[in-house]
C-alpha positions as CSV (number, residue, x, y, z in Angstrom):
1,M,29.7,-4.9,-21.1
2,S,28.4,-6.4,-18.0
3,G,25.5,-4.7,-16.2
4,I,25.5,-3.3,-12.6
5,L,23.9,-4.9,-9.6
6,Y,22.5,-2.4,-7.1
7,F,21.6,-3.1,-3.5
8,V,19.0,-0.6,-2.7
9,P,17.8,0.1,0.9
10,T,14.2,0.8,1.4
11,P,12.5,2.4,4.5
12,V,12.1,0.4,7.6
13,G,9.2,2.6,8.5
14,N,8.8,6.2,7.4
15,L,8.6,6.6,3.7
16,E,10.3,9.7,3.8
17,D,13.5,7.8,4.7
18,M,13.7,6.8,1.0
19,T,16.6,8.6,-0.6
20,F,16.4,10.5,-4.0
21,R,19.2,8.3,-5.2
22,A,17.3,5.2,-4.2
23,I,14.2,6.3,-6.3
24,N,16.3,7.4,-9.3
25,T,18.3,4.1,-9.2
26,L,15.0,2.0,-9.1
27,K,13.6,4.1,-12.1
28,E,16.6,3.4,-14.3
29,V,17.3,-0.4,-13.9
30,D,16.1,-3.0,-16.2
31,Y,14.2,-4.9,-13.4
32,I,13.9,-5.1,-9.6
33,L,14.5,-8.2,-7.3
34,C,12.2,-8.1,-4.3
35,E,11.1,-10.4,-1.3
36,D,7.3,-10.0,-1.9
37,T,6.1,-8.4,-5.1
38,R,2.9,-7.2,-3.3
39,T,4.7,-5.5,-0.5
40,S,7.4,-3.8,-3.0
41,G,4.6,-3.0,-5.4
42,I,3.0,-0.8,-2.8
43,L,6.3,1.0,-2.3
44,L,7.1,1.4,-5.8
45,K,3.6,2.7,-6.6
46,H,4.0,5.4,-4.0
47,F,7.2,6.8,-5.7
48,E,5.9,6.3,-9.2
49,I,8.4,3.6,-10.1
50,S,7.1,1.4,-12.9
51,K,9.7,-1.5,-13.4
52,P,9.3,-5.3,-13.7
53,L,9.5,-7.0,-10.5
54,K,10.9,-10.5,-10.0
55,S,10.7,-12.5,-6.7
56,Y,14.0,-13.1,-4.8
57,H,13.6,-14.5,-1.4
58,L,15.0,-16.9,1.1
59,Y,13.2,-19.8,-0.5
60,N,14.4,-19.3,-4.1
61,E,17.6,-17.3,-4.0
62,H,19.8,-20.3,-4.7
63,Q,17.9,-21.1,-8.0
64,A,17.2,-17.4,-8.9
65,T,20.8,-16.2,-8.4
66,E,22.1,-18.1,-11.5
67,K,19.6,-16.4,-13.8
68,V,20.4,-13.0,-12.2
69,I,24.2,-13.4,-12.9
70,A,23.3,-14.5,-16.4
71,D,21.2,-11.3,-16.9
72,L,24.0,-9.1,-15.6
73,K,26.7,-10.8,-17.7
74,N,24.3,-9.9,-20.7
75,G,24.4,-6.1,-19.8
76,Q,21.3,-5.7,-17.8
77,N,21.2,-3.4,-14.7
78,I,19.5,-4.9,-11.9
79,A,18.4,-3.7,-8.4
80,I,17.5,-5.8,-5.3
81,I,15.3,-4.5,-2.6
82,T,13.9,-6.3,0.4
83,D,10.6,-5.5,2.4
84,A,12.5,-3.2,4.6
85,G,16.1,-2.2,5.1
86,T,19.3,-2.9,3.4
87,P,19.5,-6.1,1.3
88,G,21.9,-8.7,2.7
89,I,21.5,-7.6,6.4
90,S,19.5,-10.3,8.0
91,D,17.7,-10.3,4.5
92,P,18.2,-11.9,1.2
93,G,21.1,-10.6,-0.7
94,Y,24.2,-12.2,0.6
95,L,24.3,-15.1,-1.8
96,L,23.8,-12.6,-4.7
97,A,26.6,-10.6,-3.6
98,K,28.9,-13.5,-3.3
99,A,28.0,-14.6,-6.7
100,G,28.5,-11.2,-8.1
101,A,32.0,-11.2,-6.3
102,D,32.8,-14.5,-7.6
103,H,32.1,-13.4,-11.2
104,D,34.0,-10.1,-10.7
105,L,30.8,-8.2,-11.5
106,E,30.2,-4.5,-10.6
107,M,28.1,-4.0,-7.5
108,I,27.0,-1.0,-5.9
109,C,25.3,-0.8,-2.4
110,L,23.4,2.6,-1.8
111,P,23.6,4.0,1.8
112,G,20.3,4.1,3.5
113,A,17.8,2.8,5.9
114,T,18.7,-0.1,8.5
115,A,17.4,-0.7,11.9
116,L,20.5,-1.5,13.8
117,I,22.3,1.8,13.6
118,P,19.5,4.1,14.9
119,A,18.8,1.6,17.7
120,L,22.6,1.4,18.6
121,V,23.0,5.1,18.6
122,V,20.0,5.9,20.9
123,S,20.8,3.1,23.3
124,G,23.4,5.2,25.0
125,L,25.6,2.0,25.2
126,P,29.2,1.9,24.0
127,N,29.3,1.8,20.2
128,N,32.8,2.3,19.4
129,E,33.0,-1.5,18.9
130,F,30.2,-3.7,18.5
131,L,29.2,-7.1,17.1
132,F,26.1,-7.5,14.9
133,A,24.6,-11.0,15.4
134,G,21.3,-10.5,13.6
135,F,18.6,-13.1,14.6
136,L,19.6,-15.9,17.0
137,P,19.3,-19.5,15.6
138,Q,15.5,-20.7,16.0
139,K,16.3,-23.8,17.9
140,K,19.4,-25.7,17.1
141,G,22.5,-24.0,18.1
142,R,20.8,-21.2,20.0
143,Q,22.2,-21.9,23.4
144,T,25.7,-22.4,21.9
145,K,25.4,-19.0,20.1
146,L,24.4,-17.3,23.3
147,K,27.4,-18.8,25.1
148,Q,29.8,-17.5,22.4
149,L,28.2,-14.1,22.5
150,A,28.5,-14.0,26.3
151,E,32.2,-14.3,25.8
152,E,32.6,-11.3,23.4
153,K,33.7,-8.1,25.2
154,K,31.7,-6.0,22.9
155,T,28.3,-4.4,22.7
156,I,25.9,-7.1,21.0
157,V,23.3,-6.1,18.5
158,L,20.4,-8.5,18.0
159,Y,17.2,-8.7,16.0
160,E,14.1,-10.3,17.5
161,S,10.5,-10.8,16.7
162,P,7.8,-9.7,19.1
163,H,6.5,-13.3,20.1
164,K,10.2,-14.5,20.9
165,I,11.4,-11.4,22.7
166,N,10.4,-12.5,26.2
167,T,12.3,-15.8,25.8
168,T,15.3,-14.1,24.3
169,L,15.4,-11.7,27.3
170,E,15.3,-14.4,29.7
171,Q,18.1,-16.4,28.0
172,I,20.2,-13.3,27.8
173,K,19.6,-12.9,31.7
174,E,20.8,-16.4,32.0
175,F,24.0,-16.2,29.9
176,F,25.0,-12.5,30.5
177,G,23.7,-11.7,33.9
178,E,20.6,-10.0,35.3
179,E,22.4,-6.6,35.8
180,T,23.6,-6.4,32.2
181,K,22.7,-3.2,30.7
182,A,20.6,-3.2,27.6
183,S,18.3,-1.3,25.3
184,L,15.4,-2.4,23.5
185,S,13.9,-0.5,20.3
186,R,10.9,-1.3,18.4
187,E,8.9,0.3,15.5
188,I,12.0,2.2,14.3
189,S,11.1,5.2,12.2
190,K,7.4,4.5,12.6
191,K,4.5,6.4,14.4
192,F,4.9,4.3,17.6
193,E,8.7,4.1,17.9
194,E,9.9,3.4,21.4
195,T,13.2,2.6,23.2
196,K,13.4,1.2,26.7
197,R,16.8,1.2,28.5
198,G,17.8,-0.5,31.7
199,T,19.0,-3.8,33.1
200,I,18.0,-7.0,31.5
201,N,15.7,-7.5,34.5
202,E,14.1,-4.2,33.9
203,L,13.6,-4.9,30.1
204,I,12.0,-8.3,31.1
205,E,9.5,-6.4,33.3
206,F,8.8,-3.9,30.6
207,S,8.3,-6.6,27.9
208,K,6.0,-8.6,30.0
209,S,4.0,-5.6,31.0
210,K,2.7,-4.9,27.5
211,T,2.2,-6.5,24.0
212,L,5.0,-5.6,21.9
213,K,4.6,-5.3,18.3
214,G,7.0,-4.6,15.2
215,E,10.5,-5.8,14.7
216,I,12.8,-5.3,17.6
217,V,16.4,-4.5,18.0
218,L,18.0,-5.4,21.2
219,I,21.4,-3.9,22.3
220,V,23.3,-5.6,25.0
221,N,26.3,-4.0,26.6
222,N,28.9,-6.8,27.2
223,S,31.9,-4.6,26.8
224,V,32.3,-4.1,30.6
225,K,31.6,-6.7,33.2
């Protein structure tokens, strides 16, 4: 019999967000795939999980996937985790899920931590219908993507890094309009968690007034013009 591939979310901040099921699953699999063995090693040590770790990240996932699929076919149960959040959501995991589906293997994704849902809920912006766009392209295709998103009549959810947030906010102002309502959340589930709501102009002023740290979730209300 083939083994099972588990996608296991890990905390985006507070370690107490780790579920009992996630801990038990990681203790039971044959080995664990992770982005950074050092980062994941700290997490696993905290929960007294002792299993072999194998690197699986954006730079080796194409080569590593074939070996993982072979191990699953040979009956091994394998878990994949990332540095934080749910594997496959703006993190490594999609290629492995696609390969698992192509080979008709059993896959289970545990519910758990992800940054976008908490940020969307506390934004106070319409969330009955939204579009998750993840990280914008670094350079090529960035403006094209922003133009496409500006045509979507939905709430838009974006991820952004601290050193690019000012540029991104200025570009959203250009493509969506300066009075567009938005919400910026950072350090979700951590000690200094913070959310700022307002117009794009107000968020630009807020962002430039301080040095933001930690990954950022930006919610843009494009559902009503």
